[in-house]
N, C-alpha and C positions, 0 to 999 in steps of 0.2 A: 504493500500500500504506500502510495506517495502522500506524505503528510506535509503540513505547513512547515515543519522543522526542516525539510529539504530546502525550502525557499530561504529560510533563515541562514542556513549554511552557505547557500549560493551567494546571498547578499554579503555575508561575512567574507567570502572569498574576494568579492569585488572590492570591498573596503580595504582588505588586507593588501591587495595589489596597488590600490591608490596610495596607501601608506608607504609601500616600498618605492613606488615611483616618486613620491614626494621627497623621500630621503635622498634620492640621487639627483634631485632637481636643484642644482647649485645656483640657478638663476633666481630662485625664490629665497629672499633673506629670512623668511619665517618657515623654512621647510621642515624644521624639527617640530614646530608647533602643529603644522598641518599633518605630519606623519603620525604624531601622537594622537591627535584628534581622531583621524580616520582609523587608526589602530585600536583605540579604545572603543570606537563604535563597532568595529569588527568583532571585538571581544564580546560586546553585548549581544550581538547576533549569534555568535558561536555558542556562548555559554549562558546567556540570559535566562533560558528556561531551566537551567540547572543550578543557578546561583540563588542565594537567599535574597530577600527583599532588601536587606541592609547592604549587601554587596552590589546589587543593581543600583541602589541609591547612591553608593559611593562612585560608581561609574558615571552616573548622571552628574554628580557634583564635580567630578574631574573634568567632564566635558564643558560644563558651565564655567569652571575656573579658566580653562584654556581660552574660551571665547570671550569671557568677560575681561580678561587681562590683555586682550589684543594680540594673542599669539598666532592668529591665523592670517595668512596672506594669500593674495591672488597669484595663480601660476599661469604661465603662458607657454605651454609645451608646444613643440613643433610636430605637426603631423603631416598634413598635405599643404602645399603652398597655395597661394591665392590664385595663381594661374590655373592650377589643376581644378580648384573648386569652381572657378568661372567656366571652365571648359565643360565640366560635368553638368553644371546648371543649364548651360546653353543646349547641351545635347539631350538631356532628359527632361528638363522643365519640371512640371508639376508631378511627373512620375517619381521624382525623388521622395515624395511623401508616401509611396506605397509601403516601404518597410514599417513606417510609423502606424499605418492603418492596419497592418497585420496584427498588431497587439490587441486593440479592442475587438477586432473581428474574431480572433482566436478565443478571447475571453467570453464573448457573447454567444457565438455560434457553438463553441465547445460546451458551454454550460447548458444550452438548450438541447444539444445532442445527447449529452450525458444524462440529463434529467428526464427526457421524454423518449428514450430508446432503451432497449435491454442493457445497453452499456452501463447504465446506472446501477444495475444489480451486480456488477462485477466486483465492486469494492475497490476499484483501482485508486480512487482518491479518498482522502479523509473526509468524512461526512461533514457537510456544511462549510467546507473549505474549498469546494470544487472551483468556484470562480477565481479565487485568489491564486490557486495553483495553476489554473489555465492562463491567468494573466502572466504569471512567471514563464510558463511555457511559450506564450506568445512573444515575450521579450527575446527568448532564445531563438525562436523561429525568425523573428525580424532581424536579429543580429546575423544569423546564418545567411539569410537572403541578401542583406546589404553587403556582407563580405564577399559572397559569391558573385554578386552582380556588379558592384562598384570596384572591387579589388583594392581597397585602401591598404596602407601599411598595417602590419599585424597588430601593432600596439595602438593604432588610431582610435578604436572605440574606447579603450581604457584612458588614453591621454585626453581625448575630447571630453569624456565623462568627468575626469578629474578637473579639467579646466573649468567646466560649467559649475561643478559643485564647489570648487574653490572660489568662484565668482559669487556664488550665493552664500557660501560660508555657513555659519551656525544656523541661519534661518532655514536651511534645508531640512533640519530635524525638528523645527518648531512645531509642526502638526503633531508629531508623536509626543513631544513634551507637553503640549496643551491637552492632548487626549488623556495623558496620565494625570494631569492636574484635575481634569473633570472627574476621574475616578476617585481621586483624593477628596474632592469636594463631596462626592456622593457618600463615601465612607464616613466623612465627618458630619453627615446629617444636614448638609445645606439644603438638600432637596426637601426634607421634611419641614424645615423652617420656612422655605419659600411656599410650600404647599399650605402651611398654616396661615400665612399672610394672605395667600390667594383665596383661601376658604372664607376669610372675613370680607373679601372684596367682591367675590362673585356671588350674586343672588342665586338661591336655590332654584334649579330648573332652567336657568338661562344658559342654554347650550352654546349659543353664538358667542357670548361673552367668555365662556370657558375656553372655547377654541381660540378666540382672539388673544386671551391672556397667555395660553400655552405657546402660541406662535410668537407673540411679542416677547415672551420670556426667552424663547430660543434665540430670537434676533438680538436682544439686549445682552444676554450672557455671552453670545458669540462676539459681539462688538467689544465687550470687556476683556474676554479671554482670547479672542483672535481665532477661534476654531469651533465649529459646530460640534465636533466630537467631544470637546470639553463641556459644552453646554448641555448636551443630550442627557447624560446621566442625572444631572440636577433637575432638569425640567420633566424628564420622564418620571422620576421619583416624586416630583412635586404635584404635577397635574396630569401628565400623559397617561400614566397607569391608574392611579387611584380615582381620578375624576372622569377622564374621557373614556378609558377602557372599562373600568369596573362600574362606576356609577351610571354612565350613559351607554354602556355595552357597545363601545365603538370597535371598529376593526383595528386590532393592535398593529398589524403590519403596515396598514395605510397611515395610521396616526404617526408611527415611528418614521416611516420613509419620507412622508411629506413634511413632517415636523423638522427633519434634518434639512430639507430644502429651504424651509423658512429660516433655519439657522444660517445656512449658506448665504442667504441674502444679507445677513449681518457681516459675513466674511468680506463681501464686496464693499463694505462701508467703513472698515476699520483699519487703521495703521498697525494694530496689533497683529494682523495677519501679514507680517512683514514679508514673508516669502512670496505672497501673492501680490501685494499692493505697493510695497516700498522698494523691494529689491528690483523689480522690473523698471521702476522709475529711475533708479540709479543706473541700471545697465543701459537704459535707453537715453540717458542724459537729458531727461525731461527738466524743464525749468522749475517745476514744483514737484516735491516728493509726494504730494497728494494728488497729482494729476490723474493717476490711474483710478483713484477712488471717485473723483469728481466725474470721470467718464462713465463709471459703472453705476452711479446712483440712479440714473434714469432707467436702468434695467432692474436694479435691486428692489425698488419700492413697489412698482406694479407687480413684479413677480411675487413679492411677499403677499400682496393682497390676493393674488390668484391662489397661493398655497392655503391661505385661510379659508377661502371659499371651497377649495377642493376637499379639505378635511370636513368642513361643515356639511356639504351636500353628499359626499360619497362614503364617509367613514361610519355612518350610523344607520341602523335599520329603520 
């Protein structure tokens, strides 16, 4: 059986190779910090499932210390020259996006095939992890296609990946950090406190207001914490499960999925989602670091309203 642990090991291998390439990159004055950062992240993927909570917390604090003290620097590894890239762009045009499209196609088509055919009874993949595993397989398939088709230097995928991740820096792992923060908030009982406050605000029997408060809570907590994965445990414990699912007998899957989308509307509106909204502004040399957020606001707010209506009209019998 292929389990999620296989993906963790594969990801750990990639981070390990980035750490090794960083060590030999003498053009980067902060190569030791980069190597240690990616090496510690590799260790978390290799051993995180087997380490204690205290040990994993120590790894996280070490990563934060490296990022917080400015030990990470941008790398500029040489892969293909500009003339080669221009030649390939002119020759293949938009077909260069085909390898990238292989990844979502493999994940979606593979999940449907595995779920609705006898293949699903084979036990090939870990239960309820099929899509994530197929996403990883899609990455490998896309990489194999790109290497066979474009024939870049052997280290080009690793070096370009390292260049991109070094450009993003610590913000690349911000979603995982914030998702863990959401779990901490849930264990600390924040959801229960929010639910108690919401119970005093929402009149008994007012379903629309309950849905609105749930979605608005997802949006606000996401704006504060930068990631809907961090907001979800809090709002699910506060309103999603006890009020919408239990009290009003709502469809749990729909409430959870569309509630996440409402939270993602908050992601579009907050600088706390630095990897989505601030880093692109820096990489694109925009005049304002909030330019991306301003451009997304016109999409986020109408989409939020649509998510409220979807839950209200579709989630309840």
